[in-house]
MIZA-416728 format. One record per residue (C-alpha): residue number from 0; residue in three letters; x, y, z. Coordinates in steps of 0.05 Angstrom, whole numbers. Each point is the difference from the previous one (the first is absolute). Example, Ala and Ser with C-alpha at 12.3 -4.5 7.8 and 13.67 -1.06 7.14 Angstrom:
{num: 0 residuo: ALA east: 246 north: -90 up: 156};
{num: 1 residuo: SER east: 27 north: 69 up: -13};
//
This chain:
{num: 0 residuo: UNK east: 2501 north: -33 up: -171};
{num: 1 residuo: UNK east: 69 north: -12 up: 14};
{num: 2 residuo: UNK east: 17 north: -50 up: -62};
{num: 3 residuo: UNK east: 15 north: 60 up: -40};
{num: 4 residuo: UNK east: 62 north: 43 up: -25};
{num: 5 residuo: UNK east: 12 north: 68 up: -27};
{num: 6 residuo: UNK east: 37 north: -22 up: -71};
{num: 7 residuo: UNK east: 46 north: 51 up: -27};
{num: 8 residuo: UNK east: 35 north: 3 up: -66};
{num: 9 residuo: UNK east: 50 north: 49 up: -12};
{num: 10 residuo: UNK east: 27 north: 6 up: -77};
{num: 11 residuo: UNK east: 46 north: 45 up: -42};
{num: 12 residuo: UNK east: -56 north: 33 up: -27};
{num: 13 residuo: UNK east: -67 north: -13 up: 42};
{num: 14 residuo: UNK east: -19 north: -15 up: 74};
{num: 15 residuo: UNK east: -55 north: -55 up: 18};
{num: 16 residuo: UNK east: -33 north: -19 up: 59};
{num: 17 residuo: UNK east: -60 north: -39 up: 25};
{num: 18 residuo: UNK east: -31 north: -37 up: 59};
{num: 19 residuo: UNK east: 2 north: -79 up: -11};
{num: 20 residuo: UNK east: -26 north: -52 up: 38};
{num: 21 residuo: UNK east: 16 north: -75 up: 8};
{num: 22 residuo: UNK east: -31 north: -21 up: -59};
{num: 23 residuo: UNK east: 37 north: 46 up: -47};
{num: 24 residuo: UNK east: -69 north: 54 up: 0};
{num: 25 residuo: UNK east: 28 north: 70 up: -14};
{num: 26 residuo: UNK east: -37 north: 57 up: 30};
{num: 27 residuo: UNK east: 8 north: 77 up: -2};
{num: 28 residuo: UNK east: 62 north: -7 up: -59};
{num: 29 residuo: UNK east: 21 north: 78 up: -13};
{num: 30 residuo: UNK east: 54 north: 7 up: -44};
{num: 31 residuo: UNK east: 47 north: 76 up: -16};
{num: 32 residuo: UNK east: 58 north: 11 up: -51};
{num: 33 residuo: UNK east: 67 north: 8 up: 37};
{num: 34 residuo: UNK east: 16 north: 78 up: 1};
{num: 35 residuo: UNK east: 48 north: 22 up: -33};
{num: 36 residuo: UNK east: 47 north: 17 up: 49};
{num: 37 residuo: UNK east: 78 north: -3 up: -30};
{num: 38 residuo: UNK east: 32 north: 10 up: 61};
{num: 39 residuo: UNK east: 14 north: -14 up: 77};
{num: 40 residuo: UNK east: -39 north: 58 up: 24};
{num: 41 residuo: UNK east: -64 north: -31 up: -43};
{num: 42 residuo: UNK east: 5 north: -65 up: 48};
{num: 43 residuo: UNK east: -65 north: 25 up: 34};
{num: 44 residuo: UNK east: -41 north: 25 up: -56};
{num: 45 residuo: UNK east: 6 north: -77 up: -24};
{num: 46 residuo: UNK east: -12 north: -29 up: 66};
{num: 47 residuo: UNK east: -62 north: 47 up: 7};
{num: 48 residuo: UNK east: -34 north: -33 up: -58};
{num: 49 residuo: UNK east: 13 north: -69 up: 33};
{num: 50 residuo: UNK east: -38 north: 22 up: 64};
{num: 51 residuo: UNK east: -59 north: 39 up: -41};
{num: 52 residuo: UNK east: -4 north: -70 up: -43};
{num: 53 residuo: UNK east: 0 north: -43 up: 80};
{num: 54 residuo: UNK east: -50 north: 51 up: 26};
{num: 55 residuo: UNK east: -44 north: -11 up: -55};
{num: 56 residuo: UNK east: 2 north: -71 up: -11};
{num: 57 residuo: UNK east: -9 north: -4 up: 83};
{num: 58 residuo: UNK east: -66 north: 49 up: -4};
{num: 59 residuo: UNK east: -27 north: -37 up: -61};
{num: 60 residuo: UNK east: -2 north: -68 up: 26};
{num: 61 residuo: UNK east: -18 north: 27 up: 71};
{num: 62 residuo: UNK east: 56 north: -25 up: 40};
{num: 63 residuo: UNK east: 34 north: 30 up: 55};
{num: 64 residuo: UNK east: 77 north: -9 up: 8};
{num: 65 residuo: UNK east: -11 north: -45 up: 66};
{num: 66 residuo: UNK east: -39 north: -46 up: -44};
{num: 67 residuo: UNK east: 56 north: -19 up: -44};
{num: 68 residuo: UNK east: 42 north: -73 up: 18};
{num: 69 residuo: UNK east: 63 north: 50 up: -32};
{num: 70 residuo: UNK east: 24 north: 28 up: -67};
{num: 71 residuo: UNK east: 33 north: -33 up: -57};
{num: 72 residuo: UNK east: 44 north: 39 up: -54};
{num: 73 residuo: UNK east: 30 north: -5 up: -70};
{num: 74 residuo: UNK east: 43 north: 51 up: -13};
{num: 75 residuo: UNK east: 52 north: 10 up: -63};
{num: 76 residuo: UNK east: 67 north: -5 up: 21};
{num: 77 residuo: UNK east: 68 north: 1 up: 14};
{num: 78 residuo: UNK east: -21 north: -2 up: 77};
{num: 79 residuo: UNK east: 23 north: -24 up: 70};
{num: 80 residuo: UNK east: -40 north: -65 up: 15};
{num: 81 residuo: UNK east: -27 north: -6 up: 53};
{num: 82 residuo: UNK east: 9 north: 61 up: 30};
{num: 83 residuo: UNK east: -41 north: 29 up: -52};
{num: 84 residuo: UNK east: 43 north: 63 up: -24};
{num: 85 residuo: UNK east: -11 north: 13 up: -80};
{num: 86 residuo: UNK east: 39 north: 32 up: -51};
{num: 87 residuo: UNK east: -46 north: -11 up: -65};
{num: 88 residuo: UNK east: 39 north: 10 up: -64};
{num: 89 residuo: UNK east: -62 north: 25 up: -30};
{num: 90 residuo: UNK east: -16 north: 48 up: 69};
{num: 91 residuo: UNK east: 66 north: 56 up: -3};
{num: 92 residuo: UNK east: -43 north: 28 up: 65};
{num: 93 residuo: UNK east: 18 north: -62 up: 42};
{num: 94 residuo: UNK east: 55 north: -16 up: 11};
{num: 95 residuo: UNK east: 14 north: -46 up: 75};
{num: 96 residuo: UNK east: -74 north: 18 up: 6};
{num: 97 residuo: UNK east: -24 north: -32 up: 67};
{num: 98 residuo: UNK east: -60 north: -20 up: -36};
{num: 99 residuo: UNK east: -25 north: -61 up: 52};
{num: 100 residuo: UNK east: 11 north: 40 up: 57};
{num: 101 residuo: UNK east: -36 north: 65 up: -29};
{num: 102 residuo: UNK east: -62 north: -52 up: -25};
{num: 103 residuo: UNK east: 8 north: -27 up: 81};
{num: 104 residuo: UNK east: -22 north: 73 up: 22};
{num: 105 residuo: UNK east: -60 north: 0 up: -48};
{num: 106 residuo: UNK east: -28 north: -60 up: 31};
{num: 107 residuo: UNK east: 7 north: 7 up: 78};
{num: 108 residuo: UNK east: 61 north: -45 up: -2};
{num: 109 residuo: UNK east: -35 north: -62 up: -31};
{num: 110 residuo: UNK east: 61 north: -46 up: -30};
{num: 111 residuo: UNK east: 25 north: 20 up: -68};
{num: 112 residuo: UNK east: 30 north: -39 up: -49};
{num: 113 residuo: UNK east: 43 north: 36 up: -66};
{num: 114 residuo: UNK east: 29 north: -47 up: -49};
{num: 115 residuo: UNK east: 20 north: 13 up: -72};
{num: 116 residuo: UNK east: -51 north: 0 up: -58};
{num: 117 residuo: UNK east: 23 north: -62 up: -33};
{num: 118 residuo: UNK east: -9 north: -44 up: 61};
{num: 119 residuo: UNK east: -68 north: 26 up: 20};
{num: 120 residuo: UNK east: -18 north: -23 up: -77};
{num: 121 residuo: UNK east: 21 north: -57 up: 18};
{num: 122 residuo: UNK east: -41 north: -17 up: 61};
{num: 123 residuo: UNK east: -64 north: 39 up: -29};
{num: 124 residuo: UNK east: 10 north: -55 up: -59};
{num: 125 residuo: UNK east: 10 north: -56 up: 46};
{num: 126 residuo: UNK east: -59 north: 23 up: 50};
{num: 127 residuo: UNK east: -50 north: 21 up: -49};
{num: 128 residuo: UNK east: 20 north: 9 up: -69};
{num: 129 residuo: UNK east: 18 north: -57 up: -63};
{num: 130 residuo: UNK east: 55 north: -31 up: 48};
{num: 131 residuo: UNK east: -46 north: -22 up: 50};
{num: 132 residuo: UNK east: 12 north: -68 up: 24};
{num: 133 residuo: UNK east: 64 north: -7 up: -42};
{num: 134 residuo: UNK east: 56 north: -27 up: 47};
{num: 135 residuo: UNK east: 60 north: 34 up: -36};
{num: 136 residuo: UNK east: -13 north: 65 up: -36};
{num: 137 residuo: UNK east: 44 north: 56 up: -21};
{num: 138 residuo: UNK east: -38 north: 66 up: -16};
{num: 139 residuo: UNK east: 32 north: 56 up: -45};
{num: 140 residuo: UNK east: -18 north: 65 up: -13};
{num: 141 residuo: UNK east: 22 north: 37 up: -73};
{num: 142 residuo: UNK east: -7 north: 75 up: 7};
{num: 143 residuo: UNK east: 43 north: 60 up: 8};
{num: 144 residuo: UNK east: 40 north: -58 up: 44};
{num: 145 residuo: UNK east: 4 north: -67 up: 0};
{num: 146 residuo: UNK east: -13 north: -33 up: 66};
{num: 147 residuo: UNK east: -22 north: -70 up: 31};
{num: 148 residuo: UNK east: -23 north: -36 up: 68};
{num: 149 residuo: UNK east: 5 north: -82 up: 13};
{num: 150 residuo: UNK east: -47 north: -46 up: 46};
{num: 151 residuo: UNK east: 36 north: -65 up: -2};
{num: 152 residuo: UNK east: -34 north: -57 up: 33};
{num: 153 residuo: UNK east: -62 north: 35 up: 9};
{num: 154 residuo: UNK east: 45 north: 57 up: 37};
{num: 155 residuo: UNK east: 16 north: 74 up: -9};
{num: 156 residuo: UNK east: 76 north: 11 up: -10};
{num: 157 residuo: UNK east: 28 north: 56 up: 34};
{num: 158 residuo: UNK east: 85 north: -10 up: -8};
{num: 159 residuo: UNK east: 48 north: 27 up: 46};
{num: 160 residuo: UNK east: -21 north: 75 up: -20};
{num: 161 residuo: UNK east: -68 north: -10 up: -25};
{num: 162 residuo: UNK east: 18 north: 0 up: -75};
{num: 163 residuo: UNK east: -14 north: -75 up: -20};
{num: 164 residuo: UNK east: -29 north: -10 up: -71};
{num: 165 residuo: UNK east: 32 north: 65 up: -19};
{num: 166 residuo: UNK east: 0 north: -23 up: -67};
{num: 167 residuo: UNK east: 18 north: 62 up: -34};
{num: 168 residuo: UNK east: 71 north: -3 up: 14};
{num: 169 residuo: UNK east: 9 north: -68 up: -35};
{num: 170 residuo: UNK east: 60 north: -3 up: -57};
{num: 171 residuo: UNK east: -40 north: -7 up: -63};
{num: 172 residuo: UNK east: 48 north: 25 up: -40};
{num: 173 residuo: UNK east: 73 north: -4 up: 17};
{num: 174 residuo: UNK east: 25 north: 45 up: -57};
{num: 175 residuo: UNK east: -65 north: 48 up: 9};
{num: 176 residuo: UNK east: 9 north: 70 up: 21};
{num: 177 residuo: UNK east: 12 north: 26 up: 72};
{num: 178 residuo: UNK east: -58 north: 4 up: 49};
{num: 179 residuo: UNK east: -8 north: 50 up: 56};
{num: 180 residuo: UNK east: 9 north: -51 up: 47};
{num: 181 residuo: UNK east: 73 north: -1 up: -19};
{num: 182 residuo: UNK east: -8 north: -67 up: -34};
{num: 183 residuo: UNK east: -5 north: -15 up: -75};
{num: 184 residuo: UNK east: -54 north: -35 up: -42};
{num: 185 residuo: UNK east: -47 north: 3 up: 57};
{num: 186 residuo: UNK east: -76 north: -26 up: -14};
{num: 187 residuo: UNK east: -19 north: 76 up: 18};
{num: 188 residuo: UNK east: 47 north: 22 up: -52};
{num: 189 residuo: UNK east: -17 north: -42 up: -53};
{num: 190 residuo: UNK east: -77 north: -3 up: 8};
{num: 191 residuo: UNK east: -34 north: 61 up: 45};
{num: 192 residuo: UNK east: -42 north: 45 up: -34};
{num: 193 residuo: UNK east: 52 north: 69 up: -5};
{num: 194 residuo: UNK east: 57 north: -46 up: -11};
{num: 195 residuo: UNK east: -34 north: -24 up: -65};
{num: 196 residuo: UNK east: -30 north: 58 up: -23};
{num: 197 residuo: UNK east: 72 north: 44 up: -1};
{num: 198 residuo: UNK east: 27 north: -66 up: -33};
{num: 199 residuo: UNK east: -54 north: 10 up: -52};
{num: 200 residuo: UNK east: 10 north: 76 up: -2};
{num: 201 residuo: UNK east: 79 north: -10 up: -11};
{num: 202 residuo: UNK east: -24 north: -49 up: -56};
{num: 203 residuo: UNK east: -33 north: 54 up: -38};
{num: 204 residuo: UNK east: -72 north: -12 up: 24};
{num: 205 residuo: UNK east: -43 north: 66 up: 6};
{num: 206 residuo: UNK east: -68 north: -2 up: 30};
{num: 207 residuo: UNK east: -57 north: 23 up: -36};
{num: 208 residuo: UNK east: -19 north: 74 up: 3};
{num: 209 residuo: UNK east: -23 north: 19 up: 64};
{num: 210 residuo: UNK east: 9 north: -65 up: 30};
{num: 211 residuo: UNK east: 42 north: -14 up: 63};
{num: 212 residuo: UNK east: 72 north: -28 up: -9};
{num: 213 residuo: UNK east: -28 north: -63 up: 55};
{num: 214 residuo: UNK east: -6 north: -72 up: 3};
{num: 215 residuo: UNK east: -73 north: 2 up: -26};
{num: 216 residuo: UNK east: 18 north: 41 up: -51};
{num: 217 residuo: UNK east: 51 north: -48 up: -29};
{num: 218 residuo: UNK east: -49 north: -61 up: 7};
{num: 219 residuo: UNK east: -47 north: 39 up: -46};
{num: 220 residuo: UNK east: 57 north: 19 up: -53};
{num: 221 residuo: UNK east: 22 north: -70 up: -3};
{num: 222 residuo: UNK east: -74 north: -37 up: -8};
{num: 223 residuo: UNK east: -6 north: 53 up: -55};
{num: 224 residuo: UNK east: 57 north: -25 up: -37};
{num: 225 residuo: UNK east: 65 north: 49 up: 24};
{num: 226 residuo: UNK east: 58 north: -52 up: 0};
{num: 227 residuo: UNK east: 39 north: 35 up: 34};
{num: 228 residuo: UNK east: -46 north: 5 up: 63};
{num: 229 residuo: UNK east: -23 north: -74 up: -13};
{num: 230 residuo: UNK east: 74 north: -21 up: -5};
{num: 231 residuo: UNK east: 14 north: 32 up: 81};
{num: 232 residuo: UNK east: -65 north: -26 up: 24};
{num: 233 residuo: UNK east: 17 north: -73 up: -23};
{num: 234 residuo: UNK east: 67 north: 11 up: 42};
{num: 235 residuo: UNK east: -31 north: 22 up: 52};
{num: 236 residuo: UNK east: -42 north: -55 up: 7};
{num: 237 residuo: UNK east: 49 north: -59 up: -14};
{num: 238 residuo: UNK east: 46 north: 29 up: 55};
{num: 239 residuo: UNK east: -69 north: -10 up: 50};
{num: 240 residuo: UNK east: -3 north: -69 up: -26};
{num: 241 residuo: UNK east: 85 north: -12 up: 6};
{num: 242 residuo: UNK east: -7 north: 26 up: 76};
{num: 243 residuo: UNK east: -67 north: -45 up: 13};
{num: 244 residuo: UNK east: 42 north: -58 up: -26};
{num: 245 residuo: UNK east: 55 north: 10 up: 37};
{num: 246 residuo: UNK east: -46 north: 4 up: 64};
{num: 247 residuo: UNK east: -34 north: -62 up: -21};
{num: 248 residuo: UNK east: 71 north: -41 up: -7};
{num: 249 residuo: UNK east: 26 north: 29 up: 74};
{num: 250 residuo: UNK east: -65 north: -9 up: 38};
{num: 251 residuo: UNK east: -49 north: -58 up: -38};
{num: 252 residuo: UNK east: -53 north: 46 up: 7};
{num: 253 residuo: UNK east: -76 north: -15 up: -14};
{num: 254 residuo: UNK east: -27 north: 62 up: -39};
{num: 255 residuo: UNK east: 22 north: 76 up: -7};
{num: 256 residuo: UNK east: -40 north: 58 up: -4};
{num: 257 residuo: UNK east: 12 north: 55 up: -41};
{num: 258 residuo: UNK east: -31 north: 73 up: 13};
{num: 259 residuo: UNK east: 19 north: 74 up: -16};
{num: 260 residuo: UNK east: -13 north: 55 up: -41};
{num: 261 residuo: UNK east: 48 north: -25 up: -51};
{num: 262 residuo: UNK east: -13 north: -73 up: 4};
{num: 263 residuo: UNK east: -73 north: 15 up: -28};
{num: 264 residuo: UNK east: 32 north: 25 up: -67};
{num: 265 residuo: UNK east: -42 north: -52 up: -41};
{num: 266 residuo: UNK east: 16 north: -72 up: -39};
{num: 267 residuo: UNK east: 69 north: 30 up: -27};
{num: 268 residuo: UNK east: 34 north: 3 up: 64};
{num: 269 residuo: UNK east: -37 north: -59 up: 33};
{num: 270 residuo: UNK east: 16 north: -45 up: -67};
{num: 271 residuo: UNK east: 75 north: 24 up: 10};
{num: 272 residuo: UNK east: -6 north: -12 up: 74};
{num: 273 residuo: UNK east: -19 north: -77 up: -18};
{num: 274 residuo: UNK east: 46 north: -8 up: -51};
{num: 275 residuo: UNK east: 64 north: 23 up: 48};
{num: 276 residuo: UNK east: -25 north: -42 up: 53};
{num: 277 residuo: UNK east: -7 north: -65 up: -47};
{num: 278 residuo: UNK east: 67 north: 16 up: -27};
{num: 279 residuo: UNK east: 40 north: 4 up: 68};
{num: 280 residuo: UNK east: -45 north: -51 up: 41};
{num: 281 residuo: UNK east: 32 north: -61 up: -16};
{num: 282 residuo: UNK east: -20 north: -47 up: 55};
{num: 283 residuo: UNK east: -59 north: -38 up: 6};
{num: 284 residuo: UNK east: -8 north: 25 up: 68};
{num: 285 residuo: UNK east: 11 north: 72 up: -24};
{num: 286 residuo: UNK east: -49 north: -6 up: -58};
{num: 287 residuo: UNK east: -63 north: -18 up: 43};
{num: 288 residuo: UNK east: 5 north: 78 up: 26};
{num: 289 residuo: UNK east: -74 north: 23 up: -16};
{num: 290 residuo: UNK east: 2 north: 74 up: -14};
{num: 291 residuo: UNK east: -62 north: 39 up: 19};
{num: 292 residuo: UNK east: -22 north: 73 up: -11};
{num: 293 residuo: UNK east: -19 north: 40 up: 60};
{num: 294 residuo: UNK east: -81 north: 7 up: -8};
{num: 295 residuo: UNK east: 2 north: 64 up: 42};
{num: 296 residuo: UNK east: 64 north: 28 up: 19};
{num: 297 residuo: UNK east: -31 north: 57 up: 44};
{num: 298 residuo: UNK east: -44 north: -46 up: 43};
{num: 299 residuo: UNK east: 56 north: -44 up: 7};
{num: 300 residuo: UNK east: 58 north: 51 up: 34};
{num: 301 residuo: UNK east: -53 north: 17 up: 45};
{num: 302 residuo: UNK east: -23 north: -79 up: 21};
{num: 303 residuo: UNK east: 82 north: -5 up: 11};
{num: 304 residuo: UNK east: -1 north: 57 up: 49};
{num: 305 residuo: UNK east: -50 north: -24 up: 38};
{num: 306 residuo: UNK east: 26 north: -75 up: -4};
{num: 307 residuo: UNK east: 62 north: 25 up: 39};
{num: 308 residuo: UNK east: -51 north: 13 up: 59};
{num: 309 residuo: UNK east: -58 north: -49 up: -14};
{num: 310 residuo: UNK east: 34 north: -64 up: -9};
{num: 311 residuo: UNK east: 67 north: 7 up: 32};
{num: 312 residuo: UNK east: 8 north: -77 up: 0};
{num: 313 residuo: UNK east: 16 north: -4 up: -69};
{num: 314 residuo: UNK east: 13 north: 78 up: -22};
{num: 315 residuo: UNK east: 33 north: 24 up: 70};
{num: 316 residuo: UNK east: 73 north: -13 up: 22};
{num: 317 residuo: UNK east: 27 north: 70 up: 15};
{num: 318 residuo: UNK east: 49 north: -2 up: 53};
{num: 319 residuo: UNK east: -45 north: 36 up: 55};
{num: 320 residuo: UNK east: -67 north: -36 up: -15};
{num: 321 residuo: UNK east: -29 north: -37 up: 49};
{num: 322 residuo: UNK east: -18 north: -67 up: -27};
{num: 323 residuo: UNK east: -66 north: -16 up: -24};
{num: 324 residuo: UNK east: -63 north: 5 up: 48};
{num: 325 residuo: UNK east: 64 north: 18 up: 57};
//
C-alpha cells in the first residue's frame, strides 16, 4: 500500500514515530526519550534513538521502506529549511545536524521533508485535529518554549525561511525581560514554562518538598492557593492571550488551537489567557476568533508530519518538492 508515510516527531525530551495512512490512522507507534547527550560527540547517540524508533514502527506496522510515499518530520528548532539541518535548543548534541539527509538514508532514498515542530502542529491540527475544516488557523504550543504555525486560506504557510507562524517571538511586553533570541518581552520569555517557573522562584515560590520546580508543580501550587504561583501562571496565560489577539488583529483568523504541556496548566492559565485576549482584541473581526484546546497533541504532531507527504496540495510547498500528483 503506497498511500502511507512514516511520521517522525522530535521534541526536546522525546522522539516519536508511526506509520500513517491517508485516513490519519497511526500504526506501529514507537517512542523513545531523547538521550541526554550534552555535546556534539553525542550526535550519533541521539540519532540512534531516532533510528531505533523508525525500525520499531516499520517492523510493528509490517511495512517495508519501499512501501512508503515518503517521510515527514517535525523537529524542534532552529533549523535551516528546507535543507533540514537542525540545531534544537534542547538537544545540544545536534548542531547543524543533517537530519533530513540521515532520515533519507534510513528509507532507501524515499522523499523526506523536515519542518519546525510548530508548523507540523498546525498541519496536523488542520488535517485531522480540532482545526479540521478551519480556513484560517493558528496553532500555538506553550511548553518549554512557545512556537506555532499558520494555515491561511486552507494552505500551510511556510514563510521565506520556514518560520511562518513563530508566535513565540512576537513582543507582548515592550518593557519586558530580555529574551534569549535577543529581543525583549517576547511571548516565549513571558509565557513558556521554564521562564515562568524561574520568575516564580525569584519572587519567593518554593515547590513542595520532594517536588520538582517545573510547570506542573507550579500549576498545582497555584491551584492549591499559593499566591506567587498563581500570579505568575496568570501572567503567563495573559501573555498568550495578548499574543493571540495580536495575531487575530493582523491575520483575521477564524480559530487558534493551543497545545503544549504548560498550556495544560488548568483553568487559572486558560481563564487568564481568555481575559488577556478579550483585553486586546478590540476589533469585531478579531473578537470572533475561536480559541480551541488541542485534543491529542502527541498524535497531532505525527499527523502533521505525515500531512507534509500525504496531502502536499495543502501542506507541501517545499522548494524542491514535486507538484502534487507529479
